[in-house]
C-alpha positions in Angstrom: -15.7 -12.0 -115.0 -16.0 -9.8 -111.9 -13.5 -7.0 -111.6 -13.6 -7.1 -107.9 -13.9 -11.1 -108.0 -10.9 -11.8 -110.3 -8.3 -9.9 -107.5 -6.5 -11.9 -105.1 -6.3 -11.2 -101.3 -2.9 -11.0 -100.2 -2.6 -12.7 -96.8 -0.5 -11.1 -94.1 2.0 -13.0 -92.0 -0.1 -13.7 -89.3 -3.1 -14.8 -90.5 -4.5 -17.9 -91.8 -7.6 -19.3 -93.5 -8.9 -22.5 -93.5 -11.8 -23.9 -95.8 -14.1 -26.8 -94.6 -15.2 -28.5 -97.7 -18.1 -30.1 -96.1 -19.8 -27.4 -94.6 -17.9 -24.7 -96.7 -17.1 -22.6 -93.7 -14.4 -20.2 -94.0 -12.3 -19.6 -90.9 -9.8 -16.5 -91.0 -8.0 -16.3 -88.0 -5.4 -13.5 -87.0 -4.2 -11.3 -84.3 -6.8 -10.1 -83.3 -9.5 -12.8 -83.3 -11.3 -15.1 -85.3 -14.0 -14.3 -87.8 -15.8 -17.4 -90.1 -18.4 -16.7 -92.7 -20.4 -19.8 -95.1 -18.9 -19.8 -98.4 -22.0 -20.3 -101.3 -22.2 -23.5 -103.5 -20.3 -23.2 -106.5 -17.9 -20.3 -105.6 -14.2 -21.7 -104.8 -11.3 -20.5 -102.6 -8.0 -21.1 -103.1 -5.0 -20.6 -100.8 -1.8 -20.4 -103.1 1.3 -19.2 -100.9 0.6 -15.9 -99.8 -2.4 -15.4 -102.1 -6.1 -16.0 -101.8 -8.4 -16.3 -105.1 -12.1 -16.6 -104.9 -13.6 -18.2 -108.3 -16.7 -19.7 -109.7 -17.7 -22.7 -111.1 -20.2 -21.3 -114.0 -21.2 -18.0 -115.8 -24.9 -18.0 -114.2 -25.9 -14.5 -113.4 -26.7 -15.4 -109.8 -23.2 -16.6 -109.5 -21.1 -13.8 -110.9 -23.3 -11.6 -108.4 -21.9 -14.1 -105.5 -18.7 -14.0 -107.0 -17.5 -10.6 -106.2 -19.5 -10.5 -102.9 -17.6 -13.5 -101.8 -14.3 -11.9 -102.2 -14.9 -8.9 -100.6 -16.5 -10.3 -97.8 -13.6 -12.8 -97.2 -11.2 -9.4 -97.9 -12.9 -7.7 -95.2 -12.6 -10.9 -92.8 -8.8 -10.6 -93.5 -8.3 -6.9 -93.0 -10.8 -7.2 -89.7 -8.5 -9.8 -87.9 -5.4 -7.8 -89.0 -6.4 -4.2 -88.4 -10.0 -4.0 -87.1 -12.8 -1.8 -88.0 -13.7 1.6 -86.4 -16.8 3.9 -86.8 -16.9 7.3 -84.6 -20.1 9.1 -83.9 -20.9 12.8 -82.5 -23.6 13.5 -80.4 -24.8 17.2 -80.6 -27.5 18.7 -78.3 -27.9 20.7 -75.1 -27.9 18.0 -72.3 -27.1 15.1 -74.9 -24.5 12.9 -73.7 -23.3 9.0 -73.5 -21.6 6.8 -71.2 -20.2 2.9 -70.5 -21.4 1.3 -68.0 -19.9 -2.2 -68.1 -21.7 -3.9 -71.1 -24.2 -1.2 -71.5 -24.1 1.9 -73.4 -26.2 4.8 -71.8 -27.3 7.7 -73.9 -29.2 10.6 -72.8 -30.8 11.9 -75.9 -33.3 14.7 -74.5 -36.0 11.5 -74.4 -38.1 11.3 -70.9 -36.2 8.3 -70.3 -32.4 6.8 -70.7 -31.8 4.8 -73.5 -29.4 1.7 -72.2 -28.0 0.2 -75.2 -26.7 -3.3 -74.6 -23.1 -3.9 -76.7 -22.8 -7.3 -78.6 -19.9 -9.5 -78.2 -17.1 -8.7 -80.2 -17.4 -4.8 -80.0 -15.7 -2.1 -77.9 -17.4 1.2 -77.4 -15.2 4.2 -75.8 -16.9 7.4 -75.2 -14.6 10.6 -74.9 -16.0 14.0 -74.0 -19.6 12.4 -73.2 -20.3 13.2 -76.7 -17.7 11.3 -79.0 -18.4 7.5 -79.5 -15.8 5.4 -81.0 -17.0 1.7 -82.0 -14.3 -0.8 -82.6 -14.3 -4.3 -83.5 -13.1 -7.0 -86.6 -16.5 -7.7 -87.9 -17.2 -4.9 -90.6 -21.0 -5.5 -90.4 -21.5 -5.8 -87.3 -19.3 -2.6 -86.2 -21.4 -0.6 -89.5 -25.1 -2.2 -87.7 -24.0 -1.1 -84.2 -23.2 2.4 -85.1 -26.3 2.4 -87.4 -28.7 1.2 -84.1 -27.5 4.1 -82.2 -27.8 6.7 -84.6 -31.4 5.6 -85.4 -32.2 6.8 -81.5 -32.0 10.1 -82.6 -30.8 11.0 -86.2 -29.5 14.6 -86.8 -32.4 16.8 -87.4 -31.8 19.6 -90.1 -33.3 22.9 -88.0 -30.2 22.9 -85.2 -28.2 19.8 -86.0 -29.2 18.1 -82.8 -28.8 14.5 -82.8 -26.3 11.3 -83.3 -24.6 11.7 -86.6 -21.4 10.0 -88.1 -18.0 11.6 -87.7 -17.7 13.6 -91.0 -21.4 13.6 -92.0 -22.3 16.6 -93.7 -26.1 17.8 -92.5 -27.8 20.5 -94.7 -29.4 22.8 -92.4 -32.7 24.2 -93.2 -33.7 27.9 -92.2 -36.3 27.9 -89.5 -39.6 30.3 -89.8 -39.1 33.7 -90.2 -41.1 36.0 -88.2 
């Protein structure tokens, strides 16, 4: 049995989990919002008291993989509606900065034009000191994807360290040309 899949998920007090048997749609509702996801066929979900368990019907290889994945995704949904998720980005470089205008993140990353990044629904972005970007949301996948998209506009380069990097990311610097 899957090591991750056999662990039960403890439900906090203010979180409710529902499963529509017909469409296999799992909905998790909590203080921060509501998330839904379609459970794969042959994966079962049981709510017993304050515990949530994920099981599987057979021992097929693909189903064993989906068992652990399903448990992780449901656990991320429970954690998202209670605490939420956060990613921090740091912008380094002369003249590099960011600002939020309504539902658009304006990035000046040394290109000939400013980059306007539309902020998706369910995500909040806060910019501090023009160089520290904090991305908050309840959907872990969406928060990570938004952070990766912003970082993708100008990934950190190894010579001067300019670019957009994750907070805590270590950039190995290369030595430049010697004259």
